[in-house]
C-alpha positions as CSV (number, residue, x, y, z in Angstrom):
1,M,42.3,91.0,-62.9
2,I,40.1,89.5,-60.7
3,P,36.8,88.3,-62.4
4,E,34.4,90.2,-59.6
5,I,36.3,93.4,-60.5
6,Q,35.6,93.3,-64.3
7,N,32.2,92.5,-64.1
8,K,31.6,95.3,-61.6
9,L,33.5,98.0,-63.8
10,L,31.5,96.7,-66.7
11,E,28.2,97.1,-65.1
12,G,26.0,99.6,-66.8
13,L,26.9,99.2,-70.4
14,P,24.2,98.4,-72.3
15,D,24.0,95.1,-73.7
16,I,24.2,96.3,-77.1
17,V,27.5,96.9,-77.0
18,P,29.9,94.4,-78.6
19,N,31.9,92.7,-76.0
20,D,35.0,94.0,-77.5
21,L,33.7,97.4,-77.0
22,K,33.3,96.3,-73.3
23,E,36.6,94.5,-73.0
24,K,38.2,98.2,-74.8
25,Y,36.2,100.1,-71.7
26,F,37.4,97.7,-69.1
27,K,41.4,98.0,-70.5
28,D,41.2,101.8,-70.7
29,R,39.5,102.5,-67.2
30,V,42.3,100.1,-65.8
31,A,45.0,102.1,-67.4
32,A,43.6,105.3,-66.4
33,E,43.3,103.7,-62.6
34,T,46.7,102.7,-62.9
35,R,47.9,105.7,-64.1
36,Q,46.6,107.8,-61.2
37,I,48.3,105.2,-58.7
38,F,52.0,105.6,-60.1
39,D,51.0,109.6,-60.6
40,N,49.7,110.2,-57.1
41,F,51.6,107.5,-54.5
42,S,55.2,106.8,-53.8
43,K,56.9,103.5,-54.8
44,E,56.8,102.5,-51.0
45,E,52.5,103.3,-51.1
46,Q,53.1,101.5,-54.3
47,L,54.0,98.4,-52.8
48,R,51.5,98.3,-50.0
49,I,48.5,98.8,-52.4
50,A,49.5,96.3,-54.9
51,F,52.3,94.0,-53.4
52,E,51.9,93.3,-49.9
53,P,48.4,91.7,-50.5
54,C,50.2,89.1,-53.0
55,I,52.4,88.3,-49.9
56,L,49.5,88.1,-47.2
57,M,47.6,85.7,-49.7
58,Q,50.9,83.4,-50.3
59,I,51.4,83.2,-46.5
60,A,47.9,81.9,-46.3
61,W,48.1,79.2,-48.9
62,D,51.6,78.1,-47.0
63,Y,49.7,77.3,-44.0
64,T,46.7,75.8,-46.0
65,D,49.4,73.3,-47.4
66,R,50.4,72.6,-44.1
67,V,46.8,72.1,-42.9
68,L,46.3,69.9,-45.8
69,A,49.9,68.0,-45.1
70,A,49.0,67.4,-41.9
71,A,45.2,65.8,-42.6
72,A,46.7,63.3,-45.0
73,Q,49.7,62.5,-42.5
74,Q,47.1,62.1,-39.9
75,R,44.9,60.2,-42.5
76,I,41.8,61.8,-41.2
77,T,39.2,60.3,-43.4
78,L,36.4,62.9,-42.9
79,L,38.7,65.5,-44.3
80,T,38.9,63.8,-47.6
81,K,36.3,65.6,-49.2
82,L,37.0,69.1,-48.1
83,S,41.1,68.6,-48.8
84,R,39.6,68.0,-52.6
85,T,37.6,71.0,-52.3
86,V,40.6,73.1,-50.7
87,K,42.5,71.7,-53.6
88,K,40.1,73.1,-56.3
89,L,40.1,76.1,-54.9
90,R,43.8,76.5,-55.1
91,Q,43.6,75.8,-58.8
92,Q,40.7,78.6,-59.1
93,H,43.0,81.1,-57.4
94,E,46.4,80.0,-59.6
95,E,44.1,80.6,-62.8
96,T,42.6,83.9,-61.1
97,L,46.8,84.7,-60.7
98,R,47.5,84.2,-64.4
99,Q,44.9,86.3,-65.9
100,D,47.3,89.0,-64.1
101,L,50.8,87.7,-63.9
102,D,53.1,85.5,-65.8
103,F,55.1,82.5,-64.7
104,A,57.7,84.5,-63.4
105,H,55.7,87.2,-61.6
106,I,54.2,84.4,-59.7
107,Q,57.3,82.7,-58.7
108,H,58.8,86.1,-57.7
109,I,55.8,86.5,-55.5
110,R,56.5,82.8,-53.8
111,Q,60.2,83.5,-53.5
112,Q,59.9,86.6,-51.7
113,T,57.1,85.5,-49.2
114,Q,59.3,82.8,-48.5
115,R,62.2,85.0,-48.1
116,F,59.9,86.9,-45.6
117,I,58.6,84.0,-43.8
118,N,62.6,82.7,-43.3
119,E,64.0,86.0,-42.6
120,Y,61.4,86.6,-39.4
121,A,61.0,82.8,-38.7
122,R,61.1,83.6,-35.0
123,D,58.3,86.3,-35.0
124,F,56.3,83.3,-37.1
125,A,57.1,80.7,-34.5
126,I,56.0,82.9,-31.8
127,L,52.6,83.1,-33.7
128,Y,52.1,79.4,-34.1
129,F,53.2,79.0,-30.2
130,T,50.8,81.8,-29.2
131,V,47.9,80.7,-31.3
132,N,48.1,76.9,-30.4
133,A,48.2,77.9,-26.7
134,E,45.1,79.6,-26.9
135,F,43.2,77.2,-29.2
136,K,44.2,74.9,-26.4
137,R,43.2,77.0,-23.8
138,Q,39.6,77.4,-25.6
139,M,39.2,74.1,-27.0
140,P,41.2,71.7,-24.7
141,N,39.5,68.6,-25.9
142,Y,39.7,69.3,-29.6
143,P,42.1,66.6,-31.2
144,Y,45.0,67.5,-34.0
145,D,45.8,70.7,-32.4
146,E,48.8,71.3,-34.8
147,M,46.3,70.9,-38.0
148,R,43.9,73.0,-36.4
149,T,46.6,75.9,-35.2
150,N,47.9,76.2,-39.0
151,A,44.3,76.7,-40.1
152,I,43.6,79.5,-37.9
153,I,46.9,81.2,-38.6
154,A,45.7,80.7,-42.3
155,M,42.2,82.6,-41.3
156,L,44.1,85.1,-39.5
157,F,46.3,86.1,-42.7
158,I,43.1,86.0,-44.9
159,R,41.6,88.5,-42.1
160,Q,44.8,90.6,-42.3
161,L,44.4,90.6,-46.0
162,I,41.1,92.1,-45.9
163,R,41.9,95.0,-43.2
164,H,44.8,95.8,-45.2
165,N,42.8,96.4,-48.4
166,L,40.3,98.1,-46.1
167,R,43.1,100.3,-45.3
168,M,44.7,101.0,-48.6
169,D,41.4,101.7,-49.8
170,H,40.8,104.7,-47.5
171,L,44.1,105.7,-48.7
172,V,43.5,105.5,-52.5
173,Q,39.8,107.5,-51.8
174,S,41.8,110.0,-49.8
175,R,44.5,110.8,-52.3
176,I,42.7,110.4,-55.9
177,G,38.8,110.3,-54.7
178,G,36.3,108.0,-55.8
179,N,34.6,105.1,-54.1
180,S,36.2,101.7,-55.6
181,K,36.4,99.3,-53.3
182,S,38.6,96.0,-53.2
183,S,36.6,92.7,-53.1
184,V,37.7,89.2,-51.9
185,P,37.9,86.9,-54.4
186,Q,35.5,84.0,-54.3
187,P,38.0,81.3,-54.0
188,I,39.5,83.3,-51.0
189,A,36.3,83.7,-49.3
190,A,35.4,79.9,-50.0
191,L,38.4,78.9,-48.4
192,Y,37.8,80.7,-45.4
193,R,34.9,79.0,-44.8
194,C,36.7,75.6,-45.5
195,L,39.5,76.7,-42.6
196,D,37.1,77.1,-40.4
197,A,36.4,73.9,-41.3
198,F,39.5,72.1,-40.3
199,A,39.4,74.2,-37.6
200,G,36.7,72.6,-36.0
201,K,33.9,75.2,-36.7
202,I,35.3,77.7,-34.0
203,D,32.8,80.6,-34.0
204,T,33.8,81.4,-30.6
205,F,37.1,81.8,-31.1
206,R,38.8,84.9,-29.8
207,F,40.8,86.0,-32.8
208,S,41.3,89.4,-31.5
209,E,42.8,87.7,-28.4
210,K,45.5,90.5,-26.8
211,N,48.7,87.8,-27.3
212,I,47.5,86.7,-30.8
213,A,46.6,90.4,-31.6
214,L,50.5,91.1,-30.7
215,A,52.0,88.7,-32.6
216,M,50.2,89.7,-35.8
217,K,51.1,93.4,-35.4
218,V,54.7,92.1,-35.0
219,I,54.8,90.5,-38.5
220,D,52.8,93.6,-40.0
221,A,55.7,95.5,-38.4
222,N,58.3,93.1,-40.1
223,M,56.6,93.5,-43.5
224,Q,56.9,97.3,-43.5
225,R,60.5,97.2,-42.6
226,I,61.9,94.7,-45.1
227,Q,62.5,95.3,-48.5
228,F,61.1,93.7,-50.9
229,T,62.3,93.1,-54.7
230,I,60.0,94.1,-57.4
231,V,60.4,92.6,-61.0
């Protein structure tokens, strides 16, 4: 479980309550919420709530790896420190995953992500060339366009993750009530800022440009179409 969520759930418990009882309260709360999800949502909805965010985040990391590889290959010394920061964020992210999932489940997420990318390789290629063309159009004088394009695509999938979680929050609230909200783990928020630096501080880049939005919409539709296997 993401530490920020655990801390939020434990808020309001008196300091005099022993830590082991706080931990029991947290586990009981999570177990109760998990039962509610199993009782009130279809298997397809459970998949969207719990599994798709993992796929979206893994895609973002895959594109981030391409950014790091390009920076190393091009020997861009100005980005050395930034690359080290991203690698540390990757370690933090994986440590967070290991709090919830064992090695087999983490590997399964990676395998299913790669399967998804391979199965819809044409649409991912269209996304790349669409973002690359828009980047060149908006910022024709920026070098290293391949690296920057991959950084923007990683940012797009983090943005997609946030939108997805908001939709799932509304779905959960409409079905079982409450006002719990998903949070973006600190390493992911920090990663987004690092990717923005790799891309060149693109405050003016139009992520919602119609062709980019259409390419992302196609990939989102593909995600609803594919039959992920769950272990």
